[in-house]
N, CA, C and O atoms as a printed pandas DataFrame, in Angstrom:
     atom_number atom_name residue_name chain_id  residue_number  x_coord  y_coord  z_coord
0              1         N          UNK        A               1  203.601   45.147   49.257
1              2        CA          UNK        A               1  203.980   44.828   47.875
2              3         C          UNK        A               1  205.488   45.043   47.682
3              4         O          UNK        A               1  206.154   44.239   47.029
4              5         N          UNK        A               2  206.018   46.127   48.249
5              6        CA          UNK        A               2  207.439   46.417   48.098
6              7         C          UNK        A               2  208.285   45.323   48.742
7              8         O          UNK        A               2  209.309   44.918   48.192
8              9         N          UNK        A               3  207.848   44.841   49.927
9             10        CA          UNK        A               3  208.595   43.791   50.616
10            11         C          UNK        A               3  208.613   42.505   49.795
11            12         O          UNK        A               3  209.624   41.805   49.740
12            13         N          UNK        A               4  207.480   42.202   49.157
13            14        CA          UNK        A               4  207.400   40.996   48.332
14            15         C          UNK        A               4  208.370   41.090   47.155
15            16         O          UNK        A               4  209.045   40.115   46.823
16            17         N          UNK        A               5  208.437   42.257   46.529
17            18        CA          UNK        A               5  209.339   42.452   45.390
18            19         C          UNK        A               5  210.790   42.273   45.823
19            20         O          UNK        A               5  211.602   41.685   45.109
20            21         N          UNK        A               6  211.100   42.799   47.023
21            22        CA          UNK        A               6  212.457   42.686   47.552
22            23         C          UNK        A               6  212.809   41.210   47.759
23            24         O          UNK        A               6  213.894   40.763   47.386
24            25         N          UNK        A               7  211.873   40.457   48.360
25            26        CA          UNK        A               7  212.099   39.027   48.601
26            27         C          UNK        A               7  212.261   38.282   47.275
27            28         O          UNK        A               7  213.121   37.411   47.144
28            29         N          UNK        A               8  211.417   38.638   46.287
29            30        CA          UNK        A               8  211.468   38.000   44.977
30            31         C          UNK        A               8  212.828   38.245   44.328
31            32         O          UNK        A               8  213.408   37.342   43.725
32            33         N          UNK        A               9  213.328   39.468   44.455
33            34        CA          UNK        A               9  214.622   39.818   43.859
34            35         C          UNK        A               9  215.743   39.016   44.503
35            36         O          UNK        A               9  216.644   38.536   43.815
36            37         N          UNK        A              10  215.687   38.872   45.824
37            38        CA          UNK        A              10  216.718   38.096   46.536
38            39         C          UNK        A              10  216.665   36.634   46.091
39            40         O          UNK        A              10  217.701   36.000   45.892
40            41         N          UNK        A              11  215.449   36.106   45.938
41            42        CA          UNK        A              11  215.297   34.708   45.517
42            43         C          UNK        A              11  215.887   34.512   44.118
43            44         O          UNK        A              11  216.558   33.512   43.868
44            45         N          UNK        A              12  215.644   35.450   43.215
45            46        CA          UNK        A              12  216.187   35.372   41.853
46            47         C          UNK        A              12  217.713   35.427   41.905
47            48         O          UNK        A              12  218.392   34.662   41.220
48            49         N          UNK        A              13  218.247   36.336   42.723
49            50        CA          UNK        A              13  219.696   36.469   42.852
50            51         C          UNK        A              13  220.329   35.182   43.351
51            52         O          UNK        A              13  221.363   34.756   42.836
52            53         N          UNK        A              14  219.714   34.559   44.353
53            54        CA          UNK        A              14  220.249   33.303   44.893
54            55         C          UNK        A              14  220.166   32.204   43.846
55            56         O          UNK        A              14  221.063   31.368   43.746
56            57         N          UNK        A              15  219.085   32.204   43.062
57            58        CA          UNK        A              15  218.931   31.192   42.019
58            59         C          UNK        A              15  220.020   31.324   40.965
59            60         O          UNK        A              15  220.583   30.322   40.523
60            61         N          UNK        A              16  220.320   32.556   40.559
61            62        CA          UNK        A              16  221.373   32.806   39.564
62            63         C          UNK        A              16  222.724   32.373   40.131
63            64         O          UNK        A              16  223.534   31.766   39.430
64            65         N          UNK        A              17  222.960   32.691   41.413
65            66        CA          UNK        A              17  224.218   32.324   42.061
66            67         C          UNK        A              17  224.351   30.805   42.093
67            68         O          UNK        A              17  225.421   30.264   41.814
68            69         N          UNK        A              18  223.263   30.120   42.432
69            70        CA          UNK        A              18  223.277   28.656   42.529
70            71         C          UNK        A              18  223.566   28.047   41.165
71            72         O          UNK        A              18  224.370   27.122   41.056
72            73         N          UNK        A              19  222.915   28.560   40.122
73            74        CA          UNK        A              19  223.137   28.060   38.758
74            75         C          UNK        A              19  224.585   28.333   38.342
75            76         O          UNK        A              19  225.224   27.491   37.712
76            77         N          UNK        A              20  225.094   29.511   38.697
77            78        CA          UNK        A              20  226.465   29.875   38.338
78            79         C          UNK        A              20  227.481   28.952   38.986
79            80         O          UNK        A              20  228.425   28.513   38.330
80            81         N          UNK        A              21  227.297   28.649   40.279
81            82        CA          UNK        A              21  228.255   27.792   40.979
82            83         C          UNK        A              21  228.209   26.377   40.421
83            84         O          UNK        A              21  229.255   25.744   40.282
84            85         N          UNK        A              22  227.030   25.867   40.099
85            86        CA          UNK        A              22  226.920   24.514   39.558
86            87         C          UNK        A              22  227.539   24.464   38.162
87            88         O          UNK        A              22  228.116   23.448   37.775
88            89         N          UNK        A              23  227.420   25.555   37.409
89            90        CA          UNK        A              23  228.020   25.605   36.072
90            91         C          UNK        A              23  229.540   25.586   36.180
91            92         O          UNK        A              23  230.214   24.912   35.402
92            93         N          UNK        A              24  230.079   26.329   37.147
93            94        CA          UNK        A              24  231.530   26.353   37.366
94            95         C          UNK        A              24  232.011   24.965   37.774
95            96         O          UNK        A              24  233.058   24.510   37.312
96            97         N          UNK        A              25  231.251   24.290   38.638
97            98        CA          UNK        A              25  231.626   22.945   39.088
98            99         C          UNK        A              25  231.651   21.988   37.898
99           100         O          UNK        A              25  232.547   21.149   37.797
100          101         N          UNK        A              26  230.676   22.108   36.998
101          102        CA          UNK        A              26  230.632   21.252   35.813
102          103         C          UNK        A              26  231.836   21.522   34.914
103          104         O          UNK        A              26  232.379   20.603   34.301
104          105         N          UNK        A              27  232.246   22.779   34.840
105          106        CA          UNK        A              27  233.385   23.129   33.991
106          107         C          UNK        A              27  234.679   22.566   34.563
107          108         O          UNK        A              27  235.535   22.091   33.817
108          109         N          UNK        A              28  234.827   22.618   35.899
109          110        CA          UNK        A              28  236.042   22.111   36.545
110          111         C          UNK        A              28  236.146   20.598   36.393
111          112         O          UNK        A              28  237.250   20.061   36.304
112          113         N          UNK        A              29  235.022   19.915   36.364
113          114        CA          UNK        A              29  235.048   18.470   36.176
114          115         C          UNK        A              29  235.318   18.200   34.699
115          116         O          UNK        A              29  235.387   17.043   34.286
């Protein structure tokens, strides 16, 4: 269960990072 939570947290972090980078790209355009 702990390993699953860790993986879930990493997935959420990557998702936030991906959304953040795409938002920055939209702002630069």
